[in-house]
C-alpha positions in Angstrom: 16.6 -2.8 15.7 18.7 -5.5 14.0 20.6 -5.4 10.7 20.3 -7.7 7.8 21.5 -7.8 4.2 19.8 -8.6 0.9 22.0 -10.2 -1.8 19.2 -9.8 -4.4 19.4 -12.2 -7.4 22.2 -14.6 -8.1 23.8 -15.0 -11.5 24.3 -11.3 -12.3 28.1 -11.6 -12.5 28.8 -10.8 -8.9 28.3 -14.3 -7.3 31.8 -14.5 -5.7 31.3 -10.9 -4.5 27.9 -11.8 -3.0 29.4 -14.6 -1.0 32.2 -12.4 0.3 29.6 -9.8 1.3 27.6 -12.5 3.1 30.7 -13.7 4.9 31.7 -10.2 6.0 28.1 -9.6 7.2 28.4 -12.8 9.2 31.7 -11.6 10.7 30.3 -8.1 11.5 27.3 -9.6 13.4 24.5 -8.9 10.9 21.4 -10.9 11.9 20.1 -12.3 8.6 21.1 -12.7 4.9 18.2 -12.7 2.4 18.3 -13.9 -1.2 15.7 -13.3 -3.9 14.3 -15.1 -6.9 12.2 -14.0 -9.9 12.9 -16.0 -13.1 16.6 -16.6 -12.9 18.4 -18.0 -9.8 16.3 -19.8 -7.2 16.6 -18.8 -3.6 17.0 -22.2 -1.8 20.2 -23.1 -3.7 21.8 -19.8 -3.0 20.8 -19.9 0.7 22.3 -23.4 1.1 25.5 -22.2 -0.6 25.8 -19.2 1.7 24.8 -21.1 4.8 27.5 -23.7 4.2 30.1 -21.0 4.1 29.0 -18.8 7.1 28.8 -19.6 10.8 26.2 -17.5 12.6 24.1 -15.4 10.3 20.5 -16.5 9.5 19.6 -17.1 5.9 16.2 -16.2 4.5 14.2 -16.4 1.3 13.0 -13.0 0.2 11.1 -14.5 -1.4 10.1 -18.1 -2.3 7.4 -17.4 -5.0 4.1 -19.1 -4.2 3.2 -19.9 -7.8 6.5 -21.6 -8.3 6.0 -24.5 -5.8 3.3 -26.6 -4.3 3.0 -25.7 -0.6 4.1 -29.2 0.6 7.3 -28.7 -1.5 7.9 -25.4 0.2 7.5 -27.1 3.6 10.0 -29.7 2.6 12.5 -27.0 1.5 12.1 -25.0 4.7 12.4 -28.1 6.9 15.5 -29.2 5.1 17.2 -25.8 5.2 16.4 -25.4 8.8 17.9 -28.8 9.6 21.0 -28.2 7.5 21.7 -24.8 9.0 21.0 -25.8 12.6 18.1 -23.4 12.9 19.3 -20.5 10.8 16.6 -20.5 8.2 13.7 -17.9 7.8 10.9 -18.6 5.3 9.8 -15.6 3.2 6.9 -16.1 0.8 5.2 -13.9 -1.8 2.8 -14.2 -4.7 5.1 -12.5 -7.1 3.2 -10.6 -9.8 0.8 -11.4 -12.7 3.4 -11.3 -15.4 5.8 -13.8 -13.7 3.0 -15.9 -12.2 1.2 -16.4 -15.5 4.0 -15.9 -18.0 6.8 -17.9 -16.3 4.9 -20.4 -14.1 1.6 -20.7 -16.0 -0.3 -20.1 -12.8 -3.3 -17.8 -12.9 -2.8 -14.7 -10.8 -6.2 -14.6 -9.2 -7.4 -14.2 -5.6 -3.8 -13.7 -4.3 -4.9 -13.1 -0.7 -7.0 -16.3 -0.4 -4.3 -18.3 -2.2 -1.6 -16.9 0.2 -3.7 -17.7 3.3 -4.3 -21.3 2.2 -0.7 -21.7 1.2 0.5 -20.6 4.6 -2.0 -22.9 6.4 -0.7 -25.9 4.4 2.9 -25.0 4.9 2.5 -24.6 8.6 0.5 -27.8 8.9 3.1 -29.8 6.9 6.0 -28.4 8.9 4.2 -29.4 12.1 4.7 -33.0 11.0 1.0 -33.9 11.3 -0.5 -36.0 8.5 -1.4 -33.6 5.7 -4.9 -33.1 4.7 -6.6 -29.9 3.5 -9.8 -28.9 1.9 -9.7 -25.4 0.5 -10.7 -23.4 -2.6 -7.2 -23.6 -4.2 -5.8 -26.9 -2.8 -7.3 -30.2 -1.8 -5.1 -32.8 -0.1 -5.2 -35.6 -0.8 -7.0 -35.4 -4.1 -10.5 -37.0 -3.7 -11.3 -40.3 -5.4 -7.7 -41.4 -6.0 -4.9 -43.4 -4.4 -3.5 -40.4 -2.4 -3.5 -40.6 1.4 -2.5 -38.2 4.1 1.3 -38.2 4.5 3.5 -36.5 7.1 6.9 -34.9 6.7 9.8 -37.2 7.4 12.4 -34.5 8.0 12.6 -33.0 11.4 13.3 -29.3 11.3 15.7 -27.9 13.9 13.0 -25.8 15.4 9.3 -26.5 16.1 8.4 -23.1 14.6 10.3 -21.7 11.6 9.8 -17.9 11.2 7.5 -17.2 8.3 7.5 -13.9 6.5 5.3 -12.5 3.7 6.3 -9.9 1.2 3.4 -7.4 1.3 2.7 -4.0 -0.2 -1.0 -3.4 -0.5 -3.2 -2.6 2.5 -5.2 -5.8 2.4 -2.1 -8.0 2.0 -0.4 -6.1 4.8 -3.4 -6.7 7.1 -3.5 -10.4 6.3 0.3 -10.6 6.8 -0.1 -9.2 10.3 -2.8 -11.8 11.0 -1.0 -15.0 9.7 2.7 -14.4 9.6 5.7 -13.8 11.9 7.0 -10.9 9.9 6.5 -8.6 6.9 9.1 -8.1 4.1 8.7 -4.5 2.9 10.2 -2.6 -0.1 10.5 1.1 -0.8 9.9 2.1 2.9 9.9 5.7 3.8 10.2 6.2 7.6 7.9 9.2 7.6 5.2 7.2 5.7 5.7 3.8 7.3 2.8 4.1 9.8 0.3 5.1 7.2 1.5 2.8 4.3 2.3 -0.4 6.3 2.1 -0.5 10.1 -1.5 0.6 10.6 -2.6 -2.3 8.3 -0.3 -4.8 9.9 -1.5 -3.8 13.4 -5.1 -4.2 12.3 -4.3 -7.8 11.2 -2.6 -8.6 14.5 -5.6 -7.3 16.4 -7.9 -9.3 14.3 -5.9 -12.4 15.3 -5.9 -11.4 19.0 -2.2 -10.5 18.8 0.0 -7.5 19.5 3.0 -6.3 17.5 5.2 -8.0 20.2 7.5 -10.4 18.4 6.4 -9.4 14.9 9.3 -8.6 12.6 8.9 -5.5 10.5 11.7 -6.0 7.9 12.1 -3.5 5.1 14.9 -3.7 2.5 16.8 -0.4 2.1 19.6 0.3 -0.4 22.7 1.7 1.2 25.4 3.9 -0.4 28.2 5.8 1.3 29.8 9.1 0.2 29.5 12.9 0.4 27.6 13.5 -2.8 24.1 12.6 -1.8 22.6 13.7 -5.1 25.1 11.6 -7.1 24.5 8.6 -4.9 20.7 8.9 -5.3 21.1 9.0 -9.1 22.6 5.5 -8.9 19.2 4.2 -7.8 17.1 6.0 -10.5 17.0 3.0 -12.9 16.1 0.7 -10.0 13.3 2.9 -8.8 12.0 3.5 -12.3 12.0 -0.2 -13.0 9.7 -1.0 -10.0 7.5 2.1 -10.1 7.3 2.1 -13.9 7.7 -1.3 -15.3 7.2 -4.0 -12.6 3.8 -5.4 -13.5 1.1 -4.1 -15.8 -0.3 -0.7 -16.0 -3.3 -1.8 -13.9 -1.4 -4.1 -11.5 1.8 -2.4 -10.4 1.9 -2.6 -6.6 5.0 -0.4 -6.4 3.4 2.3 -8.5 0.4 2.3 -6.1 2.7 2.5 -3.1 4.5 5.6 -4.6 1.0 7.1 -5.1 0.1 6.4 -1.4 3.3 8.3 -0.4 2.1 11.4 -2.2 3.7 10.9 -5.7 0.5 10.4 -7.7 1.6 12.6 -10.7 5.2 11.5 -10.7 4.3 7.8 -10.5 2.0 8.2 -13.5 4.7 9.9 -15.5 7.3 7.3 -14.6 5.0 4.5 -15.7 4.0 6.2 -18.9 7.6 6.7 -20.0 8.7 3.3 -18.9 5.9 1.4 -20.6 6.6 3.5 -23.8 10.2 2.2 -23.8 11.7 5.4 -22.6 13.6 4.0 -19.6 16.0 6.9 -19.4 13.1 9.3 -19.3 11.4 7.3 -16.6 14.6 7.3 -14.5 14.9 11.1 -14.9 11.3 11.5 -13.8 11.9 9.8 -10.4 11.9 12.6 -7.8 15.1 12.9 -5.7 13.0 13.0 -2.6 11.4 9.6 -3.3 14.8 8.0 -3.7 16.3 9.8 -0.7 13.4 8.8 1.6 13.6 5.1 0.7 17.3 4.6 0.9 20.2 5.3 3.2 22.7 7.7 1.5 25.6 9.9 2.4 28.0 10.1 5.3 28.0 7.6 8.2 26.4 10.3 10.4 23.6 10.9 7.9 23.0 7.2 7.6 22.8 6.9 11.4 20.2 9.6 11.4 18.2 7.6 8.8 18.5 4.5 10.9 17.2 6.3 14.0 14.2 7.4 11.9 13.5 3.8 10.8 13.8 2.5 14.4 11.5 5.2 15.7 9.0 4.4 12.9 8.8 0.7 14.1 11.3 -1.2 12.0 12.7 -4.2 13.9 15.1 -5.6 11.3 16.6 -3.2 8.8 17.8 -5.1 5.7 20.5 -3.3 3.8 21.3 -3.7 0.2 24.9 -2.4 0.1 25.6 -0.7 -3.2 28.9 -0.3 -5.1 30.5 -1.0 -8.4 33.3 -3.1 -6.8 33.5 -5.6 -3.9 35.5 -3.1 -1.9 32.8 -0.5 -2.2 30.1 -3.0 -1.1 32.2 -4.1 1.8 32.8 -0.5 2.8 29.1 0.2 2.7 28.5 -2.9 4.8 31.0 -1.8 7.4 29.5 1.7 7.3 26.1 0.2 8.2 27.6 -1.3 11.4 29.3 1.9 12.3 26.1 3.9 11.7 24.1 1.6 13.9 26.7 2.2 16.7 26.6 6.0 16.2 22.8 5.9 16.2 22.9 4.1 19.6 21.0 1.1 18.2 23.6 -1.6 18.2 
């Protein structure tokens, strides 16, 4: 199992700290540094900034939002970043959610699986540098009856095959991800539930494509906090968990709420959502079970974190992406170093 870090969103007042965290991760030998985007900072700009000031660590988009860009633009961005970083770029894609897709980008959130499949096919075709033509339900290239003609990418990526990941939560999306991608970006992963909630679906997709799990990167993001007070550390993540389980998406389309239900928290997930959507964010945070937070994070002493890492490795995780928590840069760096130490104690380094 390898280690990565996730810097989250840029522009939250910790930009200089984020760069320092990425540079320390590079020095410590972390494998990949991911950056996110929603409706604030964009991922490619952040990744270019980080890559220019690191030496070895890969940089990855977790995620580039599919409704934000035409697929050919995504291929251009991926090829450019791969060229500039000398082969250190990983392309993570996702459909985002209905509120962002329709409210921010003005793109209808319909048929996300079919849209993702077509998008990946076009991106791969464009990055292969063959002349781009495509006839699908959601994209037709070139447009018929006009002046457009098939064009090929002029930039040469550093590698013939840029690793492509998809952020997936639901069973059907996970299965399709196993079929068409090189890796899956997961969130709120509990080691004891990983087989049932994710891997069984990914494996089915791999089998449908005539593939095995060999070479497929199972890459969940896990918050990390170091200290002796596990309950207190867990409480730090109550607002974060409540936001996703309670308020990320609509009442009918909240993928994180559905995931919590599949992990056995049906009643609790409903209560969190009811309170969050009613404006009671504090009540929603208080309703998050400690066990849900503890099973989807790495908290406590280095030895306890090492135990958690062993569980993830045994469950089938191949790249464990850490989100080191802390109120100061020193605390985040301490957590980052604890991650490396825990990997060594777990015998996974």
